[in-house]
Structure formats: C-alpha cells, structure tokens
BALOBA-1460 file (C-alpha; in Angstrom, 3 decimals):
// residues 283
<rec num="1" residu="m" x="175.346" y="115.912" z="22.637"/>
<rec num="2" residu="l" x="177.737" y="115.757" z="25.597"/>
<rec num="3" residu="s" x="178.680" y="119.400" z="26.140"/>
<rec num="4" residu="y" x="175.891" y="120.078" z="28.653"/>
<rec num="5" residu="r" x="176.874" y="120.136" z="32.343"/>
<rec num="6" residu="h" x="174.139" y="120.471" z="34.920"/>
<rec num="7" residu="a" x="176.696" y="121.979" z="37.308"/>
<rec num="8" residu="f" x="176.281" y="125.323" z="35.503"/>
<rec num="9" residu="h" x="172.652" y="125.431" z="36.671"/>
<rec num="10" residu="a" x="172.775" y="123.564" z="40.002"/>
<rec num="11" residu="g" x="170.309" y="124.903" z="42.563"/>
<rec num="12" residu="n" x="168.636" y="127.341" z="40.189"/>
<rec num="13" residu="h" x="164.894" y="128.038" z="39.991"/>
<rec num="14" residu="a" x="164.300" y="124.998" z="37.781"/>
<rec num="15" residu="d" x="166.019" y="122.700" z="40.303"/>
<rec num="16" residu="v" x="163.889" y="124.123" z="43.106"/>
<rec num="17" residu="l" x="160.670" y="123.318" z="41.275"/>
<rec num="18" residu="k" x="161.845" y="119.918" z="40.043"/>
<rec num="19" residu="h" x="163.164" y="118.766" z="43.363"/>
<rec num="20" residu="c" x="160.186" y="119.988" z="45.419"/>
<rec num="21" residu="v" x="157.896" y="118.001" z="43.143"/>
<rec num="22" residu="l" x="160.264" y="115.000" z="43.163"/>
<rec num="23" residu="i" x="160.168" y="114.904" z="46.969"/>
<rec num="24" residu="a" x="156.356" y="115.048" z="46.912"/>
<rec num="25" residu="l" x="156.184" y="112.119" z="44.457"/>
<rec num="26" residu="l" x="158.586" y="109.999" z="46.509"/>
<rec num="27" residu="r" x="156.827" y="110.739" z="49.798"/>
<rec num="28" residu="h" x="153.627" y="109.513" z="48.146"/>
<rec num="29" residu="l" x="155.304" y="106.246" z="47.146"/>
<rec num="30" residu="n" x="156.583" y="105.872" z="50.702"/>
<rec num="31" residu="q" x="153.020" y="105.616" z="51.989"/>
<rec num="32" residu="k" x="152.821" y="101.937" z="50.993"/>
<rec num="33" residu="e" x="155.123" y="99.306" z="52.453"/>
<rec num="34" residu="t" x="155.858" y="97.649" z="49.100"/>
<rec num="35" residu="p" x="159.279" y="98.784" z="47.830"/>
<rec num="36" residu="y" x="159.601" y="100.726" z="44.609"/>
<rec num="37" residu="s" x="162.198" y="101.765" z="42.037"/>
<rec num="38" residu="y" x="163.343" y="105.278" z="41.180"/>
<rec num="39" residu="i" x="164.770" y="105.488" z="37.663"/>
<rec num="40" residu="d" x="166.673" y="108.595" z="36.551"/>
<rec num="41" residu="t" x="167.512" y="108.666" z="32.846"/>
<rec num="42" residu="h" x="169.877" y="111.668" z="33.012"/>
<rec num="43" residu="a" x="171.237" y="111.601" z="36.549"/>
<rec num="44" residu="g" x="174.127" y="114.097" z="36.313"/>
<rec num="45" residu="a" x="177.044" y="114.151" z="38.739"/>
<rec num="46" residu="g" x="174.962" y="113.741" z="41.898"/>
<rec num="47" residu="l" x="176.452" y="116.561" z="44.006"/>
<rec num="48" residu="y" x="177.649" y="120.034" z="43.000"/>
<rec num="49" residu="s" x="179.929" y="122.580" z="44.607"/>
<rec num="50" residu="l" x="178.400" y="126.050" z="44.566"/>
<rec num="51" residu="t" x="181.571" y="127.882" z="45.596"/>
<rec num="52" residu="e" x="183.914" y="126.770" z="42.826"/>
<rec num="53" residu="g" x="183.872" y="125.349" z="39.330"/>
<rec num="54" residu="y" x="180.949" y="125.489" z="36.938"/>
<rec num="55" residu="a" x="178.184" y="126.443" z="39.431"/>
<rec num="56" residu="a" x="180.155" y="129.429" z="40.715"/>
<rec num="57" residu="q" x="180.601" y="130.853" z="37.215"/>
<rec num="58" residu="n" x="176.968" y="131.817" z="36.649"/>
<rec num="59" residu="a" x="175.840" y="131.453" z="40.297"/>
<rec num="60" residu="e" x="172.321" y="130.593" z="39.195"/>
<rec num="61" residu="f" x="171.681" y="129.129" z="42.639"/>
<rec num="62" residu="l" x="171.453" y="132.700" z="43.969"/>
<rec num="63" residu="g" x="168.113" y="132.994" z="42.192"/>
<rec num="64" residu="g" x="167.037" y="129.538" z="43.383"/>
<rec num="65" residu="i" x="167.891" y="127.633" z="46.561"/>
<rec num="66" residu="a" x="169.686" y="130.654" z="48.080"/>
<rec num="67" residu="r" x="166.398" y="132.535" z="48.254"/>
<rec num="68" residu="l" x="164.937" y="129.817" z="50.504"/>
<rec num="69" residu="w" x="168.058" y="129.246" z="52.588"/>
<rec num="70" residu="k" x="167.424" y="131.487" z="55.582"/>
<rec num="71" residu="r" x="163.638" y="131.924" z="55.377"/>
<rec num="72" residu="s" x="161.633" y="131.136" z="58.479"/>
<rec num="73" residu="d" x="158.225" y="131.446" z="56.792"/>
<rec num="74" residu="l" x="158.384" y="128.677" z="54.183"/>
<rec num="75" residu="p" x="155.364" y="126.451" z="53.558"/>
<rec num="76" residu="e" x="155.881" y="122.938" z="54.867"/>
<rec num="77" residu="a" x="156.809" y="121.365" z="51.500"/>
<rec num="78" residu="l" x="159.390" y="124.051" z="50.735"/>
<rec num="79" residu="a" x="160.861" y="123.831" z="54.251"/>
<rec num="80" residu="d" x="161.096" y="120.038" z="53.802"/>
<rec num="81" residu="y" x="163.080" y="120.525" z="50.584"/>
<rec num="82" residu="r" x="165.324" y="123.257" z="52.031"/>
<rec num="83" residu="d" x="166.065" y="121.204" z="55.119"/>
<rec num="84" residu="l" x="167.009" y="118.209" z="52.991"/>
<rec num="85" residu="v" x="169.529" y="120.347" z="51.087"/>
<rec num="86" residu="r" x="170.861" y="121.566" z="54.428"/>
<rec num="87" residu="t" x="171.912" y="118.020" z="55.323"/>
<rec num="88" residu="f" x="174.593" y="118.366" z="52.627"/>
<rec num="89" residu="n" x="175.768" y="121.633" z="54.203"/>
<rec num="90" residu="p" x="176.476" y="120.819" z="57.859"/>
<rec num="91" residu="n" x="178.052" y="124.163" z="58.701"/>
<rec num="92" residu="a" x="174.893" y="126.102" z="57.711"/>
<rec num="93" residu="a" x="176.630" y="127.898" z="54.835"/>
<rec num="94" residu="l" x="175.263" y="127.036" z="51.386"/>
<rec num="95" residu="r" x="178.202" y="125.370" z="49.656"/>
<rec num="96" residu="f" x="176.833" y="122.191" z="48.032"/>
<rec num="97" residu="y" x="173.726" y="121.252" z="46.119"/>
<rec num="98" residu="p" x="172.522" y="117.649" z="45.700"/>
<rec num="99" residu="g" x="171.211" y="116.495" z="42.346"/>
<rec num="100" residu="s" x="168.103" y="114.393" z="41.846"/>
<rec num="101" residu="p" x="169.753" y="111.018" z="42.715"/>
<rec num="102" residu="l" x="170.975" y="112.146" z="46.139"/>
<rec num="103" residu="i" x="167.740" y="113.988" z="46.907"/>
<rec num="104" residu="a" x="165.805" y="110.841" z="46.007"/>
<rec num="105" residu="q" x="168.032" y="108.643" z="48.139"/>
<rec num="106" residu="c" x="167.427" y="110.871" z="51.172"/>
<rec num="107" residu="v" x="163.678" y="110.378" z="50.869"/>
<rec num="108" residu="m" x="163.595" y="106.696" z="49.858"/>
<rec num="109" residu="r" x="163.611" y="103.753" z="52.256"/>
<rec num="110" residu="a" x="166.448" y="101.219" z="52.562"/>
<rec num="111" residu="n" x="164.623" y="98.559" z="50.532"/>
<rec num="112" residu="d" x="163.758" y="100.891" z="47.622"/>
<rec num="113" residu="k" x="166.017" y="100.860" z="44.564"/>
<rec num="114" residu="l" x="167.711" y="103.597" z="42.545"/>
<rec num="115" residu="r" x="168.576" y="102.943" z="38.902"/>
<rec num="116" residu="l" x="170.678" y="105.775" z="37.518"/>
<rec num="117" residu="f" x="171.944" y="106.535" z="34.002"/>
<rec num="118" residu="e" x="174.593" y="109.088" z="33.052"/>
<rec num="119" residu="l" x="176.456" y="109.163" z="29.751"/>
<rec num="120" residu="h" x="178.720" y="112.211" z="30.187"/>
<rec num="121" residu="p" x="182.364" y="111.005" z="30.529"/>
<rec num="122" residu="s" x="183.122" y="113.517" z="33.299"/>
<rec num="123" residu="d" x="179.864" y="113.327" z="35.235"/>
<rec num="124" residu="y" x="179.561" y="109.524" z="35.300"/>
<rec num="125" residu="p" x="182.599" y="108.861" z="37.528"/>
<rec num="126" residu="l" x="181.480" y="111.642" z="39.878"/>
<rec num="127" residu="l" x="178.020" y="110.123" z="40.100"/>
<rec num="128" residu="a" x="179.458" y="106.673" z="40.734"/>
<rec num="129" residu="e" x="181.662" y="108.038" z="43.515"/>
<rec num="130" residu="h" x="178.832" y="109.972" z="45.167"/>
<rec num="131" residu="c" x="176.629" y="106.878" z="45.072"/>
<rec num="132" residu="r" x="179.299" y="104.513" z="46.401"/>
<rec num="133" residu="p" x="177.997" y="104.669" z="50.016"/>
<rec num="134" residu="m" x="174.621" y="103.370" z="48.800"/>
<rec num="135" residu="k" x="175.956" y="100.701" z="46.455"/>
<rec num="136" residu="r" x="173.530" y="98.056" z="47.739"/>
<rec num="137" residu="q" x="170.607" y="100.336" z="46.892"/>
<rec num="138" residu="a" x="171.805" y="102.162" z="43.788"/>
<rec num="139" residu="q" x="172.880" y="100.875" z="40.393"/>
<rec num="140" residu="v" x="174.773" y="103.411" z="38.282"/>
<rec num="141" residu="q" x="175.277" y="102.852" z="34.566"/>
<rec num="142" residu="k" x="177.340" y="104.792" z="32.059"/>
<rec num="143" residu="a" x="174.681" y="104.508" z="29.384"/>
<rec num="144" residu="d" x="172.038" y="106.368" z="27.423"/>
<rec num="145" residu="g" x="169.053" y="106.571" z="29.730"/>
<rec num="146" residu="f" x="166.573" y="106.585" z="26.854"/>
<rec num="147" residu="a" x="168.015" y="103.308" z="25.566"/>
<rec num="148" residu="g" x="168.409" y="101.722" z="28.985"/>
<rec num="149" residu="l" x="164.957" y="102.522" z="30.331"/>
<rec num="150" residu="k" x="163.180" y="99.747" z="28.462"/>
<rec num="151" residu="a" x="165.063" y="96.939" z="30.229"/>
<rec num="152" residu="l" x="164.044" y="98.234" z="33.665"/>
<rec num="153" residu="l" x="160.293" y="98.343" z="33.064"/>
<rec num="154" residu="p" x="158.259" y="97.162" z="34.738"/>
<rec num="155" residu="p" x="160.228" y="97.093" z="38.000"/>
<rec num="156" residu="p" x="159.942" y="93.869" z="40.008"/>
<rec num="157" residu="s" x="157.567" y="95.362" z="42.560"/>
<rec num="158" residu="r" x="155.385" y="96.998" z="39.884"/>
<rec num="159" residu="r" x="155.783" y="100.307" z="41.697"/>
<rec num="160" residu="g" x="158.046" y="103.113" z="40.610"/>
<rec num="161" residu="l" x="158.881" y="106.599" z="39.403"/>
<rec num="162" residu="v" x="160.761" y="107.486" z="36.223"/>
<rec num="163" residu="l" x="162.372" y="110.933" z="35.988"/>
<rec num="164" residu="i" x="163.281" y="112.031" z="32.459"/>
<rec num="165" residu="d" x="165.427" y="115.155" z="32.584"/>
<rec num="166" residu="p" x="167.576" y="115.573" z="29.436"/>
<rec num="167" residu="s" x="169.581" y="118.643" z="28.499"/>
<rec num="168" residu="f" x="167.337" y="119.738" z="25.586"/>
<rec num="169" residu="e" x="170.490" y="120.781" z="23.755"/>
<rec num="170" residu="s" x="169.472" y="118.474" z="20.924"/>
<rec num="171" residu="r" x="166.156" y="118.955" z="19.129"/>
<rec num="172" residu="d" x="166.019" y="115.154" z="19.074"/>
<rec num="173" residu="d" x="165.475" y="115.051" z="22.831"/>
<rec num="174" residu="c" x="161.755" y="115.802" z="22.429"/>
<rec num="175" residu="r" x="161.312" y="112.929" z="19.984"/>
<rec num="176" residu="q" x="163.182" y="110.579" z="22.283"/>
<rec num="177" residu="i" x="161.073" y="111.616" z="25.275"/>
<rec num="178" residu="i" x="157.854" y="110.809" z="23.478"/>
<rec num="179" residu="a" x="159.186" y="107.471" z="22.307"/>
<rec num="180" residu="a" x="160.461" y="106.586" z="25.804"/>
<rec num="181" residu="v" x="157.207" y="107.499" z="27.566"/>
<rec num="182" residu="k" x="155.093" y="105.730" z="24.962"/>
<rec num="183" residu="e" x="157.121" y="102.530" z="25.294"/>
<rec num="184" residu="g" x="157.293" y="102.958" z="29.043"/>
<rec num="185" residu="l" x="153.523" y="103.142" z="29.409"/>
<rec num="186" residu="k" x="153.156" y="99.958" z="27.377"/>
<rec num="187" residu="r" x="155.411" y="98.125" z="29.808"/>
<rec num="188" residu="f" x="154.469" y="99.926" z="33.028"/>
<rec num="189" residu="a" x="151.033" y="101.492" z="32.616"/>
<rec num="190" residu="t" x="150.642" y="102.307" z="36.332"/>
<rec num="191" residu="g" x="154.075" y="103.879" z="36.794"/>
<rec num="192" residu="i" x="154.657" y="107.536" z="37.540"/>
<rec num="193" residu="f" x="156.538" y="109.289" z="34.710"/>
<rec num="194" residu="a" x="157.859" y="112.821" z="35.337"/>
<rec num="195" residu="v" x="159.297" y="114.758" z="32.411"/>
<rec num="196" residu="w" x="161.174" y="117.981" z="33.133"/>
<rec num="197" residu="y" x="161.284" y="120.602" z="30.400"/>
<rec num="198" residu="p" x="162.553" y="124.197" z="30.016"/>
<rec num="199" residu="c" x="160.175" y="127.023" z="29.204"/>
<rec num="200" residu="l" x="161.698" y="128.394" z="26.007"/>
<rec num="201" residu="q" x="160.384" y="130.216" z="22.997"/>
<rec num="202" residu="r" x="160.750" y="127.104" z="20.893"/>
<rec num="203" residu="r" x="158.019" y="125.318" z="19.000"/>
<rec num="204" residu="d" x="159.385" y="121.867" z="19.827"/>
<rec num="205" residu="i" x="158.769" y="122.454" z="23.553"/>
<rec num="206" residu="d" x="155.140" y="123.320" z="22.877"/>
<rec num="207" residu="d" x="154.880" y="120.272" z="20.628"/>
<rec num="208" residu="l" x="156.367" y="118.082" z="23.381"/>
<rec num="209" residu="r" x="153.694" y="119.110" z="25.872"/>
<rec num="210" residu="r" x="150.930" y="118.661" z="23.313"/>
<rec num="211" residu="k" x="152.169" y="115.174" z="22.346"/>
<rec num="212" residu="l" x="152.540" y="114.097" z="25.965"/>
<rec num="213" residu="r" x="148.945" y="115.104" z="26.594"/>
<rec num="214" residu="a" x="147.779" y="113.243" z="23.506"/>
<rec num="215" residu="l" x="149.781" y="110.208" z="24.501"/>
<rec num="216" residu="s" x="148.192" y="110.217" z="27.916"/>
<rec num="217" residu="v" x="144.703" y="110.513" z="26.435"/>
<rec num="218" residu="n" x="145.291" y="107.539" z="24.149"/>
<rec num="219" residu="n" x="146.471" y="105.355" z="27.029"/>
<rec num="220" residu="k" x="144.001" y="106.922" z="29.458"/>
<rec num="221" residu="p" x="146.287" y="107.656" z="32.424"/>
<rec num="222" residu="q" x="145.891" y="110.923" z="34.269"/>
<rec num="223" residu="w" x="148.368" y="113.735" z="33.728"/>
<rec num="224" residu="l" x="149.374" y="116.963" z="35.471"/>
<rec num="225" residu="d" x="151.411" y="119.735" z="33.830"/>
<rec num="226" residu="v" x="152.994" y="122.339" z="36.135"/>
<rec num="227" residu="t" x="155.137" y="125.316" z="35.122"/>
<rec num="228" residu="l" x="156.916" y="128.038" z="37.068"/>
<rec num="229" residu="n" x="157.911" y="131.133" z="35.074"/>
<rec num="230" residu="i" x="160.158" y="133.561" z="36.917"/>
<rec num="231" residu="q" x="160.157" y="136.342" z="34.339"/>
<rec num="232" residu="r" x="158.704" y="137.462" z="31.013"/>
<rec num="233" residu="p" x="160.261" y="135.891" z="27.891"/>
<rec num="234" residu="a" x="163.229" y="137.811" z="26.495"/>
<rec num="235" residu="a" x="162.531" y="140.212" z="23.634"/>
<rec num="236" residu="d" x="165.168" y="138.521" z="21.475"/>
<rec num="237" residu="g" x="163.491" y="135.119" z="21.916"/>
<rec num="238" residu="f" x="166.471" y="133.507" z="23.665"/>
<rec num="239" residu="g" x="166.902" y="132.162" z="27.168"/>
<rec num="240" residu="m" x="164.865" y="130.124" z="29.629"/>
<rec num="241" residu="h" x="162.189" y="132.091" z="31.445"/>
<rec num="242" residu="g" x="160.902" y="129.168" z="33.515"/>
<rec num="243" residu="s" x="160.539" y="125.415" z="33.621"/>
<rec num="244" residu="g" x="157.923" y="122.737" z="33.974"/>
<rec num="245" residu="l" x="157.179" y="119.135" z="34.867"/>
<rec num="246" residu="f" x="154.746" y="116.936" z="32.991"/>
<rec num="247" residu="i" x="153.627" y="114.103" z="35.268"/>
<rec num="248" residu="i" x="151.782" y="111.017" z="34.078"/>
<rec num="249" residu="n" x="149.865" y="109.049" z="36.729"/>
<rec num="250" residu="p" x="150.269" y="111.789" z="39.353"/>
<rec num="251" residu="p" x="149.333" y="110.875" z="42.907"/>
<rec num="252" residu="w" x="145.859" y="111.758" z="44.085"/>
<rec num="253" residu="q" x="145.645" y="115.340" z="45.364"/>
<rec num="254" residu="l" x="149.135" y="116.252" z="44.156"/>
<rec num="255" residu="d" x="147.546" y="119.240" z="42.416"/>
<rec num="256" residu="a" x="146.009" y="120.415" z="45.703"/>
<rec num="257" residu="s" x="149.385" y="120.076" z="47.425"/>
<rec num="258" residu="l" x="151.159" y="122.087" z="44.727"/>
<rec num="259" residu="r" x="148.565" y="124.870" z="44.940"/>
<rec num="260" residu="q" x="149.460" y="125.308" z="48.605"/>
<rec num="261" residu="w" x="153.055" y="126.341" z="47.964"/>
<rec num="262" residu="l" x="153.398" y="127.374" z="44.318"/>
<rec num="263" residu="p" x="152.085" y="130.906" z="44.875"/>
<rec num="264" residu="f" x="154.648" y="131.463" z="47.651"/>
<rec num="265" residu="l" x="157.487" y="130.002" z="45.590"/>
<rec num="266" residu="t" x="156.541" y="132.074" z="42.535"/>
<rec num="267" residu="g" x="156.728" y="135.273" z="44.555"/>
<rec num="268" residu="l" x="159.990" y="134.223" z="46.171"/>
<rec num="269" residu="l" x="161.772" y="133.371" z="42.889"/>
<rec num="270" residu="a" x="160.232" y="136.135" z="40.719"/>
<rec num="271" residu="h" x="162.588" y="138.264" z="38.651"/>
<rec num="272" residu="d" x="159.868" y="140.614" z="37.424"/>
<rec num="273" residu="d" x="156.121" y="141.175" z="37.584"/>
<rec num="274" residu="a" x="155.454" y="138.594" z="34.836"/>
<rec num="275" residu="a" x="156.349" y="135.688" z="37.156"/>
<rec num="276" residu="c" x="153.550" y="133.142" z="37.380"/>
<rec num="277" residu="f" x="152.747" y="129.469" z="37.665"/>
<rec num="278" residu="t" x="150.345" y="127.253" z="35.764"/>
<rec num="279" residu="l" x="148.789" y="123.984" z="36.804"/>
<rec num="280" residu="e" x="146.791" y="121.982" z="34.287"/>
<rec num="281" residu="q" x="145.467" y="118.437" z="34.353"/>
<rec num="282" residu="n" x="142.990" y="116.064" z="32.761"/>
<rec num="283" residu="r" x="140.089" y="114.788" z="34.784"/>
C-alpha cells in the first residue's frame, strides 16, 4: 500500500526511540576501522518540515522531539540525538526533522555506505534530492526494500546494519518482515538487523515478535526487544500506544546503555501514568 506518509508522524515518540537506538547501533559500528553498510528498506523522504504540510497537521512531534528540544538535563545519549537534530535547525527553532537516512549519514564515516529503498512515488524524489550531496556514499533506489534487500547481503565488508521500518498498513508486512530477516540471516548471519514495529492491539504484532524470537533461536544469534509505551491502550482498541525495536545481533552491552536513558525518556514522553518501557533479551 502506498498511502502511508511518514511525514504525518515525523519526530513523534516512535521516531525518538527509533533514532536514539539507531545512533547507538551506528556508533558501535564506528568503533572498528573496517567500513560498513547501512541498509534502510523503507527510507521515507529523508527530511520533513514540521511547520507546514503533513507534519504540521497532527503535530505529533510536540509529543516527541519537542519535549527534548530545550532540556538541559538530558542523559548523554538523548543529548547526542537532540544535538544531531539541531544541526538541521541552525536558527535554534525546531522546524525540520531528519529521517533515518540523514540521521545515519550524520553518524557514519565517509567510507561507510548507505543503501536506501523507497517506493512511494512522492517520497522517492524527495529522498533522492536530500541525498544528492552524499551521492558518492549513498545509493537511492525506487524499489521495494523487501525485494531489494537480498541482493545487498552480505555487504562487501561483511559488516552492516539493516533497518526494516515498514508502514504496517498492510497485514502482509509482518509476513514479509519474517521472510526478509530469515533470508537475511542466511546470507549475513553476523549482521545487525533492527525491526521497528508499532505497539497496537493487533494479534499480528504479537505474532511478529514471537516469530522473530523463534527465528533468532533457530539461527542462534542474540536478540534484544525494546518497547516504549507512552500511554495505556485505548478502550476502543484503536491507535498506537507505543513502539518497539527488535534487534538481532545487538552490540555487547547495548541493553545496559538503554537502561541508562530509557527511564528518563519514558517519563519525559509519558501521556499518562501507564507509560513504561520493556527490555527483553535472550542470553
């Protein structure tokens, strides 16, 4: 389905969690000199205006990045993320929010590679334009990221991170995620795979997490499953009350790092007293 536009949700609570974790994963990869590849299967438009257009309609960023914008007491990881977003807002006012590709490019080194997929007919040209200054580093394809992932694995350096972040508008997304990760692990068993998912009152989301855990057990890589819920689920069963990331082959001590700032972030983004985070992993 091609009706989904990430611009409606740019900078919201889910983006804050996703991008804080993404930065942590990339900084881990930066610790070794060998270059690596960052592959984004659903890259979006790359950069979003928060003062006009889709993002301004719902203004979800007010419950996300805006709550960190002027804080002077942020834990180091959250300040690192906030300061990165500030580089896209040189006049100090919060007007733009970078998507995962531009956040990744800010953290990566010059010899690391970005491989970006976006199928939406409106978002693809925007992504291509936003990535034009880094054309030697980034390859942007108007293609289905699920279908295109196979050809990129394993990356030449045998080091890399795959972010899978579909819209979840289609119930088929969960099946495609499992198939993509299963095939990906066959080709790139040591790669880091990060799957973003919404916290919804839907059985297929619970099934996705269960199948990812089972898949990891069968192939024996480690996994880490983190969620941030900002409010209690709606009484009518609709709406997203939080989000999560399922990470296969997480870096050593990533869980300890997340425990340092997740309590603070949960309190900062909470909408009611049911806000909480969970952090589960196999050992």
